[in-house]
C-alpha positions as CSV (number, residue, x, y, z in Angstrom):
1,M,16.2,4.6,20.5
2,F,16.8,3.2,17.1
3,L,16.8,5.6,14.2
4,L,16.4,3.7,10.9
5,D,17.3,5.1,7.5
6,A,14.7,4.1,4.8
7,S,15.7,6.8,2.4
8,E,16.0,6.1,-1.3
9,S,19.8,5.9,-1.1
10,E,19.6,3.1,1.5
11,E,17.3,0.9,-0.6
12,A,15.4,-2.1,0.8
13,E,18.5,-4.4,1.0
14,G,20.4,-1.9,3.1
15,F,17.3,-1.4,5.3
16,A,17.0,-5.2,5.8
17,K,20.6,-5.1,7.2
18,E,19.7,-2.3,9.6
19,I,16.7,-4.3,10.9
20,Q,19.0,-7.4,11.4
21,F,21.5,-5.3,13.3
22,V,18.8,-3.7,15.5
23,Y,17.3,-7.2,16.1
24,N,20.7,-8.7,17.1
25,F,21.5,-5.8,19.3
26,A,18.1,-5.8,21.2
27,R,18.0,-9.5,21.8
28,K,21.1,-9.2,24.1
29,F,19.2,-7.1,26.7
30,H,16.7,-7.8,29.5
31,I,13.8,-5.6,28.4
32,G,11.2,-4.1,30.7
33,P,10.0,-1.0,32.6
34,Q,12.7,-1.4,35.2
35,N,15.3,-2.5,32.7
36,V,16.3,-1.5,29.2
37,Q,13.6,0.0,26.9
38,F,13.7,0.6,23.2
39,S,11.9,2.7,20.7
40,S,12.2,3.0,17.0
41,V,11.8,5.7,14.4
42,T,12.2,5.3,10.7
43,F,12.8,8.2,8.3
44,S,12.8,8.7,4.6
45,T,11.0,11.7,3.0
46,T,8.8,11.5,6.1
47,V,9.2,10.2,9.7
48,R,7.4,7.3,11.2
49,N,7.4,6.3,14.9
50,D,7.6,2.5,14.8
51,F,7.1,2.1,18.5
52,F,7.7,4.1,21.7
53,L,9.8,3.4,24.8
54,N,6.8,2.2,26.8
55,T,5.1,0.3,24.0
56,Y,6.6,-3.1,24.8
57,N,7.6,-4.5,28.2
58,N,9.5,-7.7,27.2
59,R,12.1,-8.9,24.8
60,H,9.8,-11.1,22.8
61,D,7.4,-8.3,22.0
62,V,10.2,-5.9,21.1
63,L,11.9,-8.4,18.8
64,N,8.6,-9.1,17.1
65,A,8.0,-5.4,16.6
66,I,11.5,-5.0,15.1
67,Q,10.8,-7.8,12.6
68,K,7.6,-6.1,11.5
69,I,9.2,-2.7,10.7
70,N,8.7,-2.2,6.9
71,Y,10.9,-0.3,4.5
72,M,9.2,3.0,3.6
73,Q,8.5,3.1,-0.1
74,V,8.8,6.5,-1.7
75,Y,5.7,7.1,-3.7
76,L,5.9,10.0,-6.1
77,H,2.8,12.0,-6.8
78,G,2.7,14.6,-9.6
79,H,1.4,17.3,-7.3
80,S,4.1,16.6,-4.7
81,G,7.1,17.4,-6.9
82,I,10.1,15.3,-7.6
83,Y,12.2,13.7,-4.8
């Protein structure tokens, strides 16, 4: 499981480095139901499940999913308080 930090202190540039690390790490494995499986969770002020262990059954799909993970922008709303 990858746990990606998209908090405000990490910023988009740091998050891009996390994605690159995760991508390079995952591409080294034979991925499938009988092999290695990956999942990804991103956190900031909230938590997002990017994909689960059984979502993708091959390296190509996992790598594509990793590349599509977006940085979580923090949107402030007056009624939500200050972060």
